[in-house]
Residue frames relative to the residue before (quaternion, step in Angstrom):
aa qw qx qy qz dx dy dz
M 1.0000 0.0000 0.0000 0.0000 0.00 0.00 0.00
E 0.5498 -0.6176 0.4597 0.3239 3.54 -1.08 0.84
R 0.5949 -0.6356 0.3760 0.3174 3.52 -0.91 0.97
E 0.6903 0.4660 -0.3013 0.4643 3.64 0.80 -0.93
K 0.6270 0.5193 -0.3409 0.4700 3.61 1.01 -0.73
F 0.6129 0.5423 -0.3349 0.4670 3.59 1.01 -0.83
R 0.6818 0.4931 -0.3002 0.4494 3.61 0.82 -0.97
E 0.6342 0.5265 -0.3366 0.4553 3.60 1.05 -0.69
E 0.7384 0.4311 -0.2293 0.4652 3.60 0.96 -0.80
A 0.6895 0.4743 -0.2805 0.4700 3.60 1.09 -0.64
T 0.5181 -0.5763 0.5180 0.3621 3.52 -1.32 0.28
E 0.2819 -0.7663 0.5547 0.1601 3.57 -0.82 1.00
A 0.0513 0.8101 -0.5737 0.1096 3.56 -0.80 1.08
T 0.3018 -0.7483 0.5635 0.1775 3.54 -1.33 0.05
L 0.1193 -0.7197 0.6742 0.1155 3.50 -1.43 0.29
L 0.0403 -0.7841 0.6183 0.0354 3.58 -1.09 0.64
F 0.1286 -0.7871 0.6020 0.0400 3.52 -0.92 1.03
I 0.2311 -0.7380 0.6185 0.1393 3.56 -0.86 0.99
I 0.0171 -0.7909 0.6104 -0.0399 3.57 -0.67 1.17
Q 0.1571 0.7909 -0.5671 0.1678 3.53 -0.67 1.14
D 0.8609 -0.0006 -0.0230 0.5083 3.59 -0.93 0.92
G 0.7189 -0.4696 0.2530 0.4457 3.59 0.88 0.94
E 0.6640 0.4435 -0.3138 0.5137 3.56 1.25 0.39
A 0.2529 -0.7366 0.6112 0.1409 3.53 -1.28 0.59
L 0.2932 -0.7309 0.5896 0.1791 3.54 -0.99 0.92
L 0.0421 -0.8003 0.5972 -0.0333 3.55 -0.48 1.27
I 0.2800 -0.7200 0.5966 0.2176 3.55 -1.30 0.23
E 0.2982 -0.6726 0.6370 0.2300 3.50 -1.24 0.58
K 0.3698 -0.7418 0.5160 0.2161 3.57 -0.52 1.19
K 0.2530 -0.7926 0.5422 0.1178 3.58 -0.86 1.01
R 0.7993 0.0493 -0.0433 0.5974 3.60 1.25 -0.21
G 0.7504 0.4130 -0.2898 0.4270 3.56 -1.32 0.22
V 0.7818 -0.2774 0.2378 0.5053 3.54 -1.31 -0.40
G 0.8115 0.2230 -0.1809 0.5089 3.57 -0.80 1.03
E 0.2733 0.7787 -0.5222 0.2150 3.57 1.21 0.31
G 0.8086 0.2446 -0.2177 0.4889 3.57 -0.91 1.01
L 0.6449 0.4902 -0.3182 0.4925 3.63 1.26 -0.12
F 0.4203 -0.6650 0.5546 0.2712 3.51 -1.31 0.46
N 0.1334 0.7641 -0.6195 0.1211 3.53 -1.12 0.78
G 0.5662 -0.5066 0.4739 0.4453 3.53 -1.27 -0.26
P 0.5694 -0.5604 0.4379 0.4124 3.62 -1.12 0.33
G 0.2434 0.7677 -0.5679 0.1699 3.55 -1.13 0.58
G 0.0479 0.7972 -0.6013 0.0250 3.51 -1.31 -0.06
K 0.7206 -0.4541 0.3405 0.3983 3.51 -1.38 -0.14
L 0.5262 -0.6203 0.4842 0.3226 3.52 -1.14 0.72
E 0.1891 -0.7770 0.5933 0.0923 3.57 -1.10 0.76
G 0.8507 0.0710 -0.0618 0.5172 3.54 -1.04 0.82
D 0.7512 -0.3728 0.2832 0.4653 3.52 -0.92 -0.93
E 0.3195 0.7639 -0.5119 0.2288 3.61 1.13 0.46
T 0.4802 -0.6399 0.5107 0.3148 3.57 -1.17 0.54
P 0.6641 -0.4887 0.3599 0.4366 3.58 -1.19 0.32
E 0.6579 0.5058 -0.3321 0.4484 3.61 0.91 -0.84
E 0.6375 0.5132 -0.3331 0.4684 3.62 0.97 -0.82
C 0.6372 0.5204 -0.3290 0.4635 3.60 0.98 -0.78
A 0.6648 0.5092 -0.3166 0.4457 3.60 0.83 -0.92
I 0.6576 0.4976 -0.3047 0.4765 3.58 1.00 -0.81
R 0.6499 0.5192 -0.3142 0.4575 3.59 0.92 -0.96
E 0.6814 0.4964 -0.2969 0.4484 3.59 0.82 -0.99
T 0.6365 0.5161 -0.3277 0.4702 3.59 1.02 -0.77
E 0.6530 0.5042 -0.3147 0.4695 3.58 0.96 -0.85
E 0.6764 0.4869 -0.3034 0.4619 3.63 0.95 -0.83
E 0.7470 0.4271 -0.2314 0.4540 3.61 0.87 -0.96
L 0.8143 0.2566 -0.1275 0.5048 3.63 1.03 -0.62
K 0.3639 -0.7547 0.4740 0.2709 3.58 1.29 -0.17
L 0.6268 0.4602 -0.3721 0.5068 3.60 1.01 0.84
A 0.3943 -0.7163 0.5302 0.2244 3.55 -1.23 0.45
P 0.3161 -0.7561 0.5350 0.2052 3.62 -0.54 1.07
E 0.1677 -0.7804 0.5983 0.0695 3.59 -1.14 0.75
D 0.8123 0.2048 -0.1944 0.5103 3.55 -1.23 0.58
V 0.1758 0.8199 -0.5174 0.1705 3.53 0.89 1.05
E 0.0064 -0.7998 0.5977 -0.0541 3.56 -0.94 1.00
K 0.4053 -0.6936 0.5349 0.2616 3.55 -0.96 0.83
V 0.1038 -0.8310 0.5465 0.0104 3.57 -0.79 1.05
G 0.8385 -0.0049 0.0255 0.5443 3.61 1.10 -0.38
E 0.2154 -0.7090 0.6514 0.1628 3.46 -1.49 0.16
L 0.1402 -0.7723 0.6181 0.0422 3.52 -1.06 0.92
E 0.1169 -0.7485 0.6494 0.0665 3.55 -1.08 0.87
F 0.0985 -0.7928 0.6012 0.0204 3.55 -0.82 1.06
I 0.0708 -0.7733 0.6300 0.0103 3.54 -0.83 1.07
F 0.1456 -0.7666 0.6216 0.0691 3.59 -0.86 1.02
G 0.7866 0.0054 -0.0545 0.6151 3.56 -0.41 1.20
E 0.7600 -0.2739 0.2625 0.5278 3.55 -0.63 -1.26
D 0.6459 0.5871 -0.2841 0.3967 3.54 1.27 -0.28
P 0.4558 -0.6279 0.5466 0.3151 3.59 -1.01 0.79
F 0.1943 -0.7998 0.5618 0.0831 3.56 -0.85 0.96
Q 0.8013 -0.1510 0.1408 0.5615 3.55 0.61 -1.14
F 0.1752 -0.7030 0.6793 0.1166 3.49 -1.33 0.65
V 0.0491 -0.8436 0.5337 -0.0340 3.57 -0.45 1.25
H 0.2712 -0.7212 0.6204 0.1464 3.53 -0.94 1.02
V 0.1598 -0.7988 0.5756 0.0716 3.62 -0.74 1.05
F 0.0815 -0.7933 0.6034 -0.0071 3.50 -0.92 1.09
K 0.1862 -0.7423 0.6337 0.1131 3.49 -1.33 0.50
A 0.1185 -0.7690 0.6255 0.0572 3.56 -1.08 0.80
S 0.2989 -0.7696 0.5399 0.1638 3.57 -1.00 0.84
G 0.7949 0.1664 -0.1149 0.5720 3.57 1.24 -0.03
F 0.0671 -0.7808 0.6188 0.0540 3.55 -1.34 0.05
S 0.2478 -0.7212 0.6171 0.1937 3.51 -1.33 0.30
G 0.6791 0.4152 -0.3595 0.4870 3.52 -1.02 0.86
E 0.4234 -0.6712 0.5380 0.2842 3.56 -1.31 -0.13
P 0.4930 -0.6525 0.4646 0.3397 3.64 -0.86 0.82
E 0.0734 -0.7945 0.6028 0.0059 3.54 -0.97 0.95
E 0.4740 -0.6251 0.5233 0.3327 3.57 -1.10 0.56
T 0.1052 -0.7764 0.6201 0.0403 3.55 -1.07 0.85
E 0.7197 -0.4019 0.3228 0.4651 3.57 -1.33 -0.08
E 0.7167 0.4619 -0.2416 0.4633 3.59 1.14 -0.66
A 0.8525 0.1014 0.0503 0.5103 3.55 0.91 -0.88
R 0.2091 -0.7238 0.6450 0.1280 3.49 -1.30 0.64
P 0.2830 -0.7911 0.5173 0.1625 3.61 -0.51 1.17
E 0.0731 0.7719 -0.6310 0.0268 3.55 -1.21 0.59
W 0.3635 -0.7130 0.5638 0.2039 3.57 -1.03 0.86
F 0.0430 -0.7757 0.6297 0.0019 3.57 -1.11 0.84
E 0.5023 -0.5950 0.5218 0.3485 3.54 -1.12 0.62
T 0.5142 -0.6613 0.4388 0.3251 3.61 -0.86 0.93
E 0.6551 0.5039 -0.3207 0.4627 3.62 1.11 -0.52
N 0.7714 0.2936 -0.1449 0.5457 3.61 1.25 -0.26
L 0.1527 0.8082 -0.5516 0.1388 3.59 0.76 0.99
P 0.4776 -0.7047 0.4419 0.2826 3.61 -1.00 0.73
Y 0.0982 -0.8530 0.5109 0.0423 3.59 0.66 1.15
E 0.6305 0.5452 -0.3449 0.4317 3.61 1.05 -0.65
D 0.7368 0.3398 -0.2162 0.5432 3.59 1.28 -0.31
M 0.5696 0.5374 -0.3836 0.4895 3.55 1.25 0.64
W 0.6706 -0.4402 0.3539 0.4810 3.61 -1.24 0.06
P 0.5917 -0.6238 0.3716 0.3504 3.61 -1.00 0.73
D 0.6344 0.5398 -0.3415 0.4353 3.62 1.12 -0.49
D 0.5286 0.6833 -0.3968 0.3104 3.59 1.14 -0.62
K 0.6487 0.5495 -0.3317 0.4090 3.61 0.97 -0.83
Y 0.6482 0.5226 -0.3147 0.4557 3.59 1.25 -0.36
W 0.8186 0.2793 -0.1352 0.4833 3.61 0.85 -0.89
V 0.5614 0.6151 -0.4035 0.3789 3.62 1.07 -0.53
P 0.6243 0.5287 -0.3585 0.4498 3.68 0.93 -0.70
K 0.6178 0.5311 -0.3487 0.4633 3.59 1.03 -0.71
M 0.6429 0.5215 -0.3186 0.4619 3.60 0.93 -0.92
L 0.6815 0.5019 -0.2949 0.4434 3.59 0.90 -0.93
K 0.6827 0.4388 -0.2845 0.5103 3.60 1.23 -0.48
D 0.4983 -0.6772 0.4011 0.3635 3.60 1.29 0.26
E 0.4042 0.6788 -0.5013 0.3529 3.60 1.08 0.71
K 0.3443 -0.6958 0.5857 0.2330 3.57 -1.03 0.74
F 0.0136 -0.8292 0.5575 -0.0372 3.61 -1.02 0.68
L 0.1157 -0.6896 0.7039 0.1248 3.44 -1.47 0.34
A 0.0144 0.8132 -0.5791 0.0558 3.56 -0.59 1.14
R 0.1665 -0.7537 0.6311 0.0773 3.55 -1.17 0.74
F 0.0859 -0.7994 0.5947 0.0044 3.53 -0.86 1.08
Y 0.1891 -0.7636 0.6124 0.0783 3.55 -0.87 1.05
F 0.1043 -0.7974 0.5942 0.0107 3.57 -0.57 1.21
D 0.5945 -0.4911 0.4634 0.4366 3.54 -1.32 0.09
E 0.7329 -0.4616 0.2714 0.4196 3.58 -1.27 0.26
E 0.6873 0.4669 -0.2859 0.4773 3.61 1.10 -0.64
G 0.4585 -0.6933 0.4427 0.3364 3.60 1.23 -0.30
D 0.4836 0.6976 -0.4152 0.3273 3.58 1.20 0.38
E 0.8206 0.1832 -0.0385 0.5400 3.56 1.00 -0.82
I 0.4155 -0.6949 0.5301 0.2520 3.58 -0.97 0.91
Q 0.2749 -0.7583 0.5731 0.1447 3.54 -0.87 1.02
S 0.7547 -0.1766 0.1318 0.6180 3.56 1.09 -0.83
H 0.0739 -0.7809 0.6151 0.0797 3.53 -1.33 0.17
E 0.0793 -0.7888 0.6086 0.0340 3.53 -1.27 0.44
F 0.2526 -0.7311 0.6127 0.1623 3.52 -1.26 0.55
E 0.1022 -0.7656 0.6324 0.0599 3.52 -1.21 0.70
E 0.6151 -0.4920 0.4361 0.4351 3.52 -1.28 0.21
P 0.4336 -0.7115 0.4710 0.2896 3.65 -0.74 0.93
R 0.3380 -0.7643 0.5256 0.1594 3.54 -1.00 0.92
F 0.6034 0.6022 -0.3510 0.3875 3.62 1.23 -0.24
L 0.4626 0.7012 -0.4377 0.3205 3.59 1.25 -0.04
């Protein structure tokens, strides 16, 4: 499917990972999509905000801290069955101000980047998170079954957002 058509049909969202001193600040989702899994904070774009503005806002809402030195590192396309599901802008931050706090949505936890809890993360994370941690930019496409439970296939392309 053409990329622009995919973006029009899919929900546009963001993820942001704070990486500092060999550790990643993840959240355990307490409700909604991904409940019980670890991930970076993120969510759906609202109104006319940019993906970066959304990633920062969602991090502030979910962790009560402000990410700093934010950089876009990837894009993820998720297809469930035949249907575009989500187009996700992935960001990385190397700093923050404030202290991470647990909220109604998320419980923060630091993990060594060499020992992330992939078994408690989305199944696609083990394919692209290592690229992010190596400072590689990426565009990844994941084809899931219709329920979104199991990856059928995946592919990487040269990122176009550079």
